[in-house]
N, C-alpha and C positions, 0 to 999 in steps of 0.2 A: 270912184267906180263902185265901191261897196254900197254907197247910198243909192246909186242908180238901180242896183239889183234889189235892194230892199224896198224900193218903191213899186216893184212888180207884184201885183196882187193875184196873178194867175196861180193855179194849183200845180204848176210844173215844178219838179224838183230843181231848186235853184243851183245846187252844186253840179248838175248835169249840163248847165248852160256853158257854152264856150266862153272863155275869158273870165269865168267866175274866180274871184280871188281865192287862192288856195294857200294852205300852210302845211308843210311836211309833217307827217305824224311823228317822225323821229327828228329831233329829240323832244319836240314840243308836247306830245301826248304820251308816248311810250315811256319816256323818262319819268314823268309824273306818276304813271301807273306803277312802274317798277319801284319807285321810292315808297309809294303807299303800301305795296305788297310787303316790302321789308319792314315798314313800321308796324303793320298789323301782325306780321309774324312775330316780331319782337314783343309786341304787346301781349299776344296770346301766350307766348312762351313765359313772360313774366307773371301773368295771371295764374298759369298752371303751377308755378312754384309757390305762389302765395295763397291760393285758394285751396281749401281742403275739400276734396270731392271724392269720398270713398266709394268703392263699388258695393253694390248690394250683395246679399248672400247668394250662393249658387242656386239657380232655379231648380224647383222640384216639379215634376210633371203632375203630381197629384195635389199640389197646393198652389192655388192662384193668389198672387199678392192682392191686397186690398188697401189702397187703390192700385190698379195696374195702369201705369201712365206711359204714354208714348214718349219718344224723345221730344225735346222742347219745340223743335221745328215742325212737328206734327201734332202737337198738343192743341193747337188752335182748331184743327179738324176734329179732334176728339171732344173738345168742348162743344162744338156745333152739334155733335150727336145727341146732346141733351135736349136740343130744341127741335130737331128734325129727324125724319127717317134717314137711315144710313145712306140710301142712294141719293138723297137730296144733299145731305151734309158732306158726304164723301165723294160724290161724283158730279152732281149737277152744279152746285155752287162753285167748287174749284174750277170746273170747266168753263163756267161763265167768266170767272176772273181771267183765265188764260185767253179766252176768246176776246174779252174786252181789251186786254193788252195788245193782242194781235191787230185789233181794229183801229188802234189809236192813230197810226199814220193815215188811215183812209178817212177818218172823220176830222182830221186836223184842218181848220180853216185859216190858219195863220202860217202859210208856207214861208213867209219872209222871216219867220222866227225859228226856222229849222236849226237845231243845235243850241237854241237858247231857251231858258226856262224862267224868264223874268216875270215877276208877279204882275207888273203893269200890263203885260201882253197876254198872260195866261192865268188870269185870276181863277176862273172856274176849274181849269185843269189842275192847277197846283192845289187848290182847296179840296177838290174831290179826291185827288191822289193822297194828300196828307190825311184826310179823314179815313180813307181806306186803310192806310198803314197804321194809324192810331187804333182803329177798330180791331185789326188783326193782332196788334201788340197787346191790346186789352184782353182778347181771348186767350192768348198765350200766358199772360200774367195771371188771369183767374185760374186757368187749368193747372198751371205749374205751382202757384203759391197758395191758392185759396181752396183747392179741392182736396178733400181728405178721404177717409174710408167711405165706401159705398158711394163715392163721387158726390158727397155732400159738401156744402160750402162751410168752411171753418176759418177762423182767424189764424194767421200764420204763427201766432204766439202759442197756440195749442200744440203740445208735443205729443205725437202719437207714434206708435211703433210702425215702421215702414212695412212690416209684413202684414199688418192689418188684422192680426188675430187677437190682439189684446191692446188695450190702452196703457200708456205709462202713467196715466192719472186714474186712480180708482174712482168708481162711481159715475163715470161718464160713459153712456151707452155707445156701442160701436156704430150704430146708425141712428141718426136723428129721425124723429117722426113728428106727426102732427099736421103736416102739410097735405091737404087733399087737393089734388089737381083735377081739373075738369076740362073737357073739350067742348067746343061749340058745336051746335047742330050743323049738319052738312049744308042746309039751306042758308043759315045765318053766315057760316064761314064763306060760302061761295059768294054771297052778296057783298060781304065786307071786302073780299079779295078783289072782285071785279070792280067794286066802287073805288077801292084804293088806287088801282092801276089806271082806271078811267080818269079819275080826278087828277091824278099825278101827271097824266099825259097832257091834259088841257089846261092845268093850272098856270104854267108860265104864260100862255097866250092870254088867259083871263087877266093876269096881273098887268100885262102890257096894255090892255084895254081899260082897266079900271083906274090905273094910276099913270097916265101917259106923260105927266109933267115931271115926274121924279127923274133925277139924273141916273140913278141906279137902274130904274125901269127902262129908260131910254137905251142904256147900254145893253140890257137884256134883249130889248127889241131888235137892236142891230145884230146882236149875236144870233138870234133865232132866224133872222132873214138871211144872214150869211151862211148859216148851217144848212138850211133847207129841210124839207119834211122827211126825206129818207134818212139823212144823217141824224136828224133830231130824234127820230124813232129809235135808232140804234143806241144813241147816247143815253136818252132818257130811260129806255128799258133797263139798262144796266144800273143807272142811278136809282131807279125805283126798286130794283131787286136788292141792292145793298141796303137801301132804306128799310125795305120790308123785313130784311133779316134782323136789323136792329130793333124794329118794332116788335117782332116776334119774341125776341129775347126779353124785352121789357114786359110784354104780356105774361111771359112765363115766370119771371122773377118777381114782378110787382103785383100781378093779379091772379097768379096760380092757374093760368090758362095753359093747358098742356098742348093741345093742337087746335088750330083754327079749322082745319078740315081733316077729318079722320075717316078713312075708308079702308076696306080690306086690302087695297092695292097700294096706297100711299098715304102718308100722314104729313101734314104741313103745320 
């Protein structure tokens, strides 16, 4: 019976169909969740006994710490502030992540795989989600371990005073200098941005036309046909936005380009 339901390629939610094989959530699911909750609680409890995590000194209203870091779960957003305007890094990009997560059920073209996340059936979804998680973990790692006073990048082995008013190593300046950042002209930045998103939108279709005999490309062609133009636009726009974020960070760190587009109203 289950194989019969899995052969149905319609977009209807399979679990809503009469006679669909069901398994009670208790104890099959709830019991596993309960055991994992206990395991994680015991693990965190044990780490809290072994790891030394002292509190910083009491805050003073007239003295701002340098660097002033957010909690680790927000430090990824704080790291993005280096590369974008606050409203882009703190509002636009996080909202796009949430919108993308909300839209996942509506752009899913494999309803027979509901509740399953097998690589053979969800290569693109698994790869894209894994890349996103790794990218966000990298931002947290850089912000937490590599950012020092004045939010400059330092190796973790350098020992500096958490208050940021003085170094524990004499002769090392509080703020590194020498890097001169420059922004692209508005026209150049607009042309690059429009070109990037335009080429990114048509590139998958171009690949299917240029290399039709490749097995990988044939799989891509089938995926694009099943996805349709509307769903493709939704999915690819989010893919390109995340890719553009990575490219912007590379341009900043590798080529000292501060902003691609700099206007009085926003900076990208």
